[in-house]
Backbone as CSV, one residue per row, in Angstrom:
resi,resn,N_x,N_y,N_z,CA_x,CA_y,CA_z,C_x,C_y,C_z
1,MET,95.495,115.767,102.367,96.515,114.571,102.142,96.885,113.420,102.912
2,PRO,96.741,113.576,104.357,96.713,112.140,105.040,95.519,111.256,104.727
3,LEU,94.054,112.052,104.575,93.236,111.331,104.232,93.429,110.300,103.048
4,LEU,93.858,111.014,102.050,94.311,110.389,100.751,95.274,108.899,101.031
5,PHE,96.378,109.156,101.604,97.131,108.139,102.086,96.539,107.277,103.097
6,LEU,95.728,107.590,103.976,95.117,106.693,104.804,94.041,105.674,103.733
7,THR,93.168,106.424,102.931,92.183,105.983,102.123,93.027,104.956,101.128
8,GLY,94.204,105.242,100.458,94.720,104.260,99.757,95.554,103.183,100.183
9,GLY,95.838,103.426,101.414,96.452,102.251,101.974,95.090,101.275,102.644
10,LEU,93.830,101.908,102.774,92.741,100.977,103.208,92.441,100.224,102.068
11,VAL,92.438,100.885,100.963,91.679,99.896,99.664,92.791,99.250,99.368
12,LEU,94.100,99.316,99.349,94.953,98.494,98.903,95.245,97.361,99.756
13,GLY,95.167,97.550,101.264,95.245,96.455,102.296,94.314,95.501,101.926
14,VAL,92.665,96.051,101.835,91.747,95.073,101.560,91.764,94.265,100.085
15,LEU,92.188,95.089,99.053,92.347,94.135,97.759,93.598,93.198,98.148
16,CYS,94.354,93.445,98.389,95.582,92.387,98.745,95.308,91.218,99.499
17,LEU,94.484,91.444,100.532,93.752,90.376,101.373,92.772,89.386,100.896
18,ARG,91.962,90.375,100.000,91.005,89.633,99.378,91.518,88.832,98.421
19,TRP,92.686,89.424,97.727,92.839,88.262,96.449,93.976,87.416,97.153
20,GLY,94.527,87.305,98.084,95.163,86.153,98.659,96.682,86.738,98.552
21,ILE,96.822,88.109,98.750,98.360,88.131,98.148,98.693,89.122,99.539
22,GLY,98.613,88.679,100.615,98.906,89.385,102.055,100.358,89.780,102.210
23,TRP,101.195,88.825,101.532,102.902,89.107,101.806,102.921,90.480,101.425
24,LEU,102.397,90.920,100.653,102.615,92.144,99.646,101.985,93.297,100.710
25,VAL,101.092,93.234,101.452,100.684,94.301,102.456,101.901,94.330,103.539
26,VAL,102.514,93.199,103.998,103.705,93.179,104.964,105.053,94.170,104.307
27,VAL,105.308,93.374,102.973,105.941,94.126,102.115,105.951,95.677,102.057
28,LEU,104.634,96.450,101.760,104.514,97.523,101.670,104.532,98.436,102.845
29,VAL,104.268,97.687,104.081,104.276,98.285,105.495,105.771,98.856,105.695
30,LEU,106.596,97.517,105.589,107.828,97.555,105.869,108.628,98.985,105.076
31,ILE,108.133,98.814,103.892,108.482,99.826,102.950,108.204,101.392,103.511
32,ALA,107.317,101.494,103.534,106.683,102.651,104.397,107.296,103.369,105.645
33,ALA,107.707,101.867,106.764,108.236,102.276,107.638,109.760,102.817,107.495
34,LEU,110.353,102.163,106.624,111.774,102.696,106.120,111.952,103.836,105.352
35,LEU,110.851,104.045,104.713,110.841,105.724,104.400,110.555,106.601,105.490
36,ALA,109.604,106.400,106.544,109.284,107.360,107.600,110.603,107.219,108.570
37,ALA,110.919,106.072,108.740,112.272,106.173,109.556,113.535,107.112,109.187
38,GLY,113.538,106.725,107.881,114.950,107.851,107.040,114.457,109.010,106.791
39,ALA,112.966,109.584,106.755,112.578,110.809,106.712,113.232,111.505,108.252
40,ILE,112.562,111.012,109.187,112.842,111.176,110.574,114.650,111.456,110.698
41,ARG,115.272,110.372,110.391,116.650,110.800,110.401,117.159,111.764,109.930
42,GLU,116.767,111.857,108.645,117.214,113.004,107.601,116.617,114.444,108.610
43,GLY,115.508,114.266,108.977,114.969,115.715,109.484,115.827,115.855,110.965
44,ARG,116.413,115.009,111.516,117.012,115.232,112.999,118.716,115.864,112.352
45,ALA,118.954,115.447,111.287,120.349,115.764,110.769,120.440,117.455,110.610
46,VAL,119.356,117.904,109.898,119.340,119.165,109.595,118.854,119.993,110.911
47,SER,118.754,121.587,110.881,118.603,122.060,111.901,117.646,123.276,111.322
48,GLY,116.755,123.625,112.256,115.815,124.638,112.057,114.388,124.290,111.392
49,TRP,114.119,125.074,110.566,112.572,124.504,109.747,112.964,123.782,108.780
50,ASP,114.097,123.419,108.630,114.366,122.124,107.253,113.810,120.910,107.417
51,GLY,113.997,120.418,108.699,113.697,119.311,109.174,112.263,119.352,109.457
52,ILE,111.505,120.176,109.767,110.191,120.058,109.784,109.426,119.224,108.697
53,GLY,110.199,119.135,107.616,109.349,118.925,106.112,109.684,117.574,106.086
54,TYR,110.711,116.660,106.728,110.650,115.721,106.748,109.644,114.822,107.878
55,ALA,109.337,115.577,109.020,108.766,115.022,110.237,107.242,115.161,109.738
56,ILE,107.074,116.239,108.861,105.758,116.293,108.119,105.273,114.963,107.015
57,PHE,106.456,114.564,106.374,106.278,113.935,105.456,106.116,112.508,106.312
58,ALA,106.928,112.124,107.308,106.711,110.995,108.239,105.411,110.782,108.760
59,MET,105.050,111.926,109.100,103.946,111.851,110.453,102.255,111.976,109.441
60,LEU,102.343,113.005,108.518,101.140,113.128,107.634,101.045,112.134,106.311
61,MET,101.946,111.568,106.098,101.847,110.571,105.005,102.283,109.385,105.082
62,MET,103.497,108.892,105.859,103.611,107.605,105.948,102.685,106.878,106.950
63,ALA,102.496,107.327,108.127,102.062,107.160,109.338,100.357,106.731,108.493
64,PRO,99.572,107.660,108.090,98.615,107.141,107.609,98.175,106.176,106.638
65,ALA,99.395,105.862,105.712,99.454,105.028,104.916,99.727,103.390,105.679
66,ILE,100.690,103.551,106.626,100.662,102.146,107.282,99.517,102.160,107.939
67,LEU,98.808,102.833,108.773,97.555,102.474,109.351,96.577,102.118,108.407
68,GLY,96.372,102.725,107.387,95.267,102.261,106.179,95.695,101.049,105.657
69,LEU,96.990,100.598,105.499,97.254,99.043,105.078,96.998,98.431,105.932
70,LEU,97.101,98.113,107.291,96.990,97.299,108.491,95.552,97.459,108.623
71,LEU,94.821,98.493,108.760,93.051,98.427,108.818,92.495,97.441,107.651
72,GLY,93.095,98.017,106.592,92.850,97.272,105.388,93.060,96.069,104.997
73,ALA,94.143,95.380,105.666,94.043,94.019,105.826,93.398,93.182,106.978
74,ALA,93.307,93.973,108.049,92.489,93.241,108.974,90.977,93.304,108.331
75,ILE,90.259,94.101,107.710,89.018,94.111,107.045,88.894,93.169,106.166
76,GLY,89.904,93.249,105.256,90.182,92.270,103.856,90.221,90.669,104.370
77,LEU,90.749,90.438,105.435,90.995,88.757,105.998,89.729,88.808,106.643
78,TYR,89.045,89.672,107.432,87.792,89.686,107.995,86.518,89.225,106.727
79,ARG,86.748,89.999,105.741,85.797,89.876,104.837,86.037,88.435,104.072
80,ARG,87.380,88.032,103.516,87.762,86.814,103.203,87.073,85.861,103.690
81,ARG,87.418,85.314,105.252,87.117,84.612,106.010,85.564,84.265,105.977
82,LYS,84.748,85.539,106.061,83.263,85.485,106.399,82.819,85.226,104.758
83,SER,83.207,85.500,103.723,82.725,85.007,102.494,82.989,83.472,102.301
84,ARG,84.321,82.856,102.855,84.320,81.709,102.675,83.641,80.854,103.691
85,HIS,83.445,81.270,104.955,82.279,80.600,105.625,80.997,80.313,105.356
86,ILE,80.574,81.527,104.653,79.200,81.345,104.212,79.190,80.455,102.912
87,ALA,80.296,80.329,102.041,80.103,79.365,100.917,80.143,78.037,101.302
88,ASP,80.919,77.866,102.613,80.980,76.258,102.885,79.992,76.355,104.348
89,PRO,79.014,75.780,104.067,77.943,75.804,105.411,78.379,74.578,106.328
């Protein structure tokens, strides 16, 4: 499951930067970070094994998604600049 979220974020980040809508990556990272923070907050409010589910959601789903989005954005920006540099000699 974490690999799926990482790959999805990676692909989405690359596509957004290649298409020139980098602001969407920032919005998606903020949303994912807020979801992870909310899950951690809710997990701390409950006791016992119930809180582990919230931590699993935050660490095994949202953290890889954020990492994938950021890595994808970096790759997309690099490839966009590289293709622009090759097109303009």
